[in-house]
N, C-alpha and C positions, 0 to 999 in steps of 0.2 A: 350411656350417652347423656351429655349435659342438656338440660332444657332451660332456655331463657325466655322471658316474657317481654313483649314489646309494649310500649305505653299506649293507652287509649287517648291520652291528652298530654301535650307538652307545652312548655312556655315558649316565649319568643326566641329563647336560646336553644331550643330543642332538648331541654332537660325535662325529664318526666315530672309531672306534678305528683303529689301524694295520691294514693289510691282513691281516697274519698273525694278529693278535688277533681281527679280525672272523671270519676263517675258523675259528679255534679255538673261539670262543664258539658258533657255529652248529653245528659238527660235534659238540661236546660236548652241546649241547641235543638234537640229533637222535638221538644214540647214547648216551643217558644210562644205558641198561641194557647188559648184556654181550652186545649184539647185534652181529653182524658183517655186513658188507655185500659186495655184488658190485660196486657202483660208486657213486661220488659225483660229482655234476656241478654245477659252478657255471654257472648259466644267466642270461643277461641279457635282460630284456624291454624292447625299445626303445619309447619313447614320443616322439611328436612334439608339441611345444608351439608353438601359433601364437597370437600376441598379438592381442587384439581392440583395434583402434585406439581405439574410442570409450570403452572403460572401462579399458584397461590390464591387464585380466585375460587369462588364457590358456585356450584350449580344448585339451584333452589328447586326442591321437589315438593309438590302438594301431597301431603300424607293422606288427605281425604280421597285422593285418586280421581278427583273430578276435573282437574286441569290437565291439558296436554298441549304440546307445542308441535306445530306442523311446519316442516321444512321442505321447501321445493328446491330441487336440484336439476339443472339442465344436463342432459346426456349428450356428450360430445360425439360427433361423427368420427369415424376412423380415418383421420387425415393421413395416416401413414400409407394407406392404400393409394391415395391421390398422389402423394409424393413419390412412391415407388414407380407409378405409371409415368410421371413427369420425367423422372431420371432416365427412363429408357427411350425417350423420344430422340429423334435424330437432328432436327433443325430448330433454330430459334423460333421460327414461325409456328411450328407444331407446338412447341412449348408454350408460347404466348396464347395461342388459341385454346389449348386444353386448360391452361391455368385459369384463364378468365371465364371459362364455361362452368367452373366449379363454384358452388355456393359455400364458400369457406366459413362465413359467419353464422350459418344456420345450425341449429341444434338438431340432433336426431330425435329428440323427444324430451319429456319432462318426467321426473320421478319425485314422488312425495314420500317423505318419512314422517311418521308420527312418533314423537318421543313422549311416551306416556308419563304423566306426572310432572314433567319438566315445566317450570314456570318461565314464560317468555318475558313477561313484564319485569321491569326493574323495581323490585320491592325493597331495595336497600334504604330508601328514605324512611320506611317503616321499621325495618329490622334493626337499624342502628340505635333506635330510641329505647334502650333497655329500661325496664321498670320492675317494681315489686309486683308480685302476682296479684291479679284480681280474682274475684270469685267467678271463674269462667266455666262454661259448658263446652268442653272440647268436641270438635267434630270427630266422628269415628275415623280411626286410622286404618285405612284399607291398603295403603301403599307401603310396602316393606323396604327396609334398607337394602336387602338383597336385590329387589327389583330396581331400585334407584341406581345401584352399582352397575347393573346390566345396561340400563338406559345411558349411564355415563359412558360406558365402553362403546355403545353404539354411536353416541355423540362424537367421541374421539375418532371412531372409525370413519364416519362421514367426513370429518375434517381432513383425515389422512387421504381419503379418496379425492377430495377437492384439491388438496395441495398437490397431489400427483397429477391431476388434470392441468393445473397451472404450469407445472414443470413440463408436461407434454406439449402444451401450447408453445412454450418458449423453444422447445426442441423443434417443433414444426416450423417456427419462424426461422430458426438457424438452418434447417435443412432446405427450406424454400430459398433462402438467400444463397446458400452454397450451390444449389442446382442452377439458379439463375445466373450466378457468376460464371459457371461453366459455359453457358450459352453466350453470355456477354463476352467471355474470353474468345469464343469462336468468332464472334463478330469483330472483336478487336484484331484478331489474326487476319480476317478478311480485309479489314481496314488497312492493316500494314501491307498486305499484298497489293492492294490498290495503290497505296503510296509508293511502294517499291517499283511497281510497273510504270507508273507515270513519271516517277523520278528518273528511271532509266531512259524513257522516251524523250523527256524534256531535256535531260542532260545531253542526250545524243544530238538533239536539234541545236542546243546551245554550242556544242562542240563544232558542228557543221558551220554555224554562224561565225564562230571564232576563226575557223579555217578560211571561210570566205573573206572575212575582213583582212586577214593576213595577206591573202592573195590579191585582193582588189584594191586595197588602199594605196599601195605603191603605183598601180596602174592609173588609178584616178589622179594621183598626184602628178604623174608625168603628163597625162593628157591635159589637165588643167593648166599646168605650167606651160606646156606647148601652145595652148590656145592663147594664153596671156601674152606670150612672146610675139604672136602674130599681131596683136594689137599694140605692142609697145611703141613702134615708130609713130603710129597715129596719135597715141596718147601723148607722146613726147612733143609732137608738133603742136597739138592743141594746148597743152600746158605752157609751152613756150610763148605762143601767141597771146594766151590769156595773161601771162605775166607782164608782157609788154603793154598790153591794153590797160591793165590795172595801173601801171605807172603813168600812162597817158591820162588816165582818169584822175589820178592824184594831181597831175599838172593842169587839169581842166581842159584837156585837148579832145577828149571823147565824152559822150553822154552816158548816163546810167543805162539807157536803153541798149546801147551797143555792148556794154559790159554784160547785161542780162542775156543778150543773144549769144555771146561767147560761152557764158556759164551753162546755158541750156544745151549748147552743142556738146560741151564736155559731159553733161549729165546723160545726154542721149547715147553717147558712146559707151559710158559706164553701164547704162541699162542694157545695152546691146551685149556687152561683155557678160553681165550677170545672166542674161537669158541664155547665151551660148554655153556658159559653164553649167547652169542648172539643167539644160538639155543634155549636156554631156554626162552629168552625174545621175540622170534619171534611171538609166539602166542598172547602175550600181545600187541605187536606193530601192528599186523594185525587187532586186534579189534579197536585200536585207529585210524589206517589209514582208516578203514571202515567208522567210524563216520566222520572223517575229509573229506573224499571224498563226503559223503552225504551233508555235509555243503557247500563244494565247488560247487557242482552241484546246490544246492538251490540258492547260491549267484549268480552264472552265469545265472540261469533261471530268477532270480529277475532282474538282470541287463538288460537282453534281453527284458523282458516285459516293464520295465521302459523306455528303449530306444525307444521302439515302441510308447509308450504313448507320450514321449517327442517329437518324430518326428511328431506325429499328432498335438500336441500343436504348434510346430514351423510352420507346414504347415498352420494352422489357422492364426497364427500371420503374416506369410509372405503374405498370401492371403489378409488379412485385410489391411496390409501395401500397397500392390499393389493397392487395391481399394481406399484407402485413398489418395494415390499419384494421381490417376486418378481424384478423386473429387477435390483435391487441385489444379490440373492443370485446371480443369473446373472453379474453383473459380478465378484463376488468369486471365482467359480469361474474366470473368465477371468484375473483377476489372479493366481490360484494357478498357472494354466498359464504365465503370463508369468514369475512368480517361479521356477518350475521350470526354464524355459528359461534365464533369466538366471543361475541358480545353477550352471549348467554351466561358466560362466567362472570360473576359479580364480585367486586371488591367490597369487603365489609370490615368492621372493626374487630372481627374475631380472628383467632389463629388456630382454633381446634381443627382436627382432621374431619370431624363431623359433629353436628349439634342440631338440636331441635329448637325452633323459634316459634312461639305462639303469638299470632296477631289477633288482637281483640276487636270485636265489633259489638255494637249495641243494636239489637233487633227489637223494634217497638211495634206492637199491634194496637191500633186505636179503636175508639168506640164506633167508628164508621166502617170498620172492617178493612182499613188500609194498613199496609205494612211498610214501615220505614226502617232502613238499615243505615247506620252511621259508622263509617270507618274512622280510624284514628284522626284526631283533630289537633290543631295548633291554637291554643288559647290566645285571645286578642289582648288580654290584660285588663286593667281597671277600666270601668266605663267612664268615658269622658263625654259629658253632655253640656249643652247650652240651652237653657229654658226647656229641658225635657227631651231635646232631640239627641239622636245618636245613641240611644240606650236600647234599641231593639235587640231582643235576644238572638235574632237571626245573625247578628254581627258578633256574637260572643266568641266564635271560633271559625276556622276554615279547615277544609280537609287537607291533610298532609300530602296525600296522593290522590290526584284527580282521575287517574285512569285505572280504577279497579271496580268499575261498575259491574263487570261480569261476576266478580266475587260477591258483591252486594246482592246482585240479582239471584244468585244461587241460595243465599241465606234467606232471602225474602219468601221463598216458597216452602220453607221447612217450619214445622211447628215445634218451637222450643219451649220448655217450661220456664216459668218466671223465676229468676234467681236474683232479682234486684230488691224485691220487697223484703227479702230476709236480711238484707244489709241496710235496712232503713236508717239505722243509727249513723252509719258511715255516710249515707247519702245526705241526710239532714245536716250533718256536720259540714259537708262540702257545700251544701246550699247556703248555709249560714255564712260561710266564707265568701261565696259569690255576692251575697247581699252586702257584705262589708266592702266588697270591691266596687259597689255602685250599681250592680245589676238587679233589676226588679224580677225576682224569681219567686215561685211558690215554695215555701220553706217546709211545708208539711207533706210527707210522702202520700198520705191518703188523698190529698188534693189532686194527685196525678192519676188516680185510679177511679174507675166507675164505681166500684164497691170494695 
């Protein structure tokens, strides 16, 4: 299996510095003050990368066996039991009541999986910076490739389980909608029966009204005509007198007052005729209004009954939509679980089926008994100062990965032998380069140690 080494320090383009410069940058960062040390150790943290055939991404395992990943998975209720019960109900009201009494969005419980050795944090910002090997003390390798393969299979198995749960939720939604449509269909049939019933009754009343009109209109016509004939001589006499009077008025022989008196007499007779005709027609109108009132009452009764059915249909649809929303929310939580699992597969610059990557750290123990651990750094470049400002060694570099404090903490409690002093030539060469870059560093290795 191939082993590659990650850089302890890179430049602004993420290219590894030479080994002596890497060492000098990190030592200068660690000991920026006039603090002296009892030991400095370059430690290598071995990681095993196994390629996921399906995606081409890698799972990263801690070969020291100290890291593990915890996965929480919600356990679904058996919604099939609920749906089987709902499908056996007889009425829409029973279906709605039972459906809304079930806590569809609740989980049956939680399940925790521990994937031993699997690294959850994304370490690819460190892994991609390949370097020449430094003089590293590797952590003991306690986690085997065989164990990593088993953990990978467990990881795949959990994903398959969650994917199957997502598919089941989709099936639950489909079944729920199908069952609800059956009950909505029953209500639609009831609605059609109501419409047919009232359509029959209303059409019957309209037919009776039509028959009445056919029979009564000729009678009314003859009676009105007869009544008008009774008034014809009187109207003819009035209009004849009125015409002569109007001619006299034109000749100035009668006054306007006399004309108005004759006009009023004419209007009085016409009003009397209208009253007689309206009285004569009232019995016919009463019969027509009676039929129209029955039709109106039937239409209103139909509207009320249809509205009640429509409300029941809408209540079913609203209930199904609420449950569907709960199930889809549950699905989203499952998709989040799946996304979390899938995100553990990391894309890298490598194409090997498996390889080992060594991440370097510098562990420093100072004269005050304090331990400092520095992870890989990005060098800030030449010191740029104005009147001596801006050259503090704290600013010489920044951590490439800010979220590996747990790894640093584990290294801080282990006593490693000093392996920096033995490469003093390389370190002093790197310190000389830093001085040429404008950084005020201690150039002699002994100046960093107590003795």
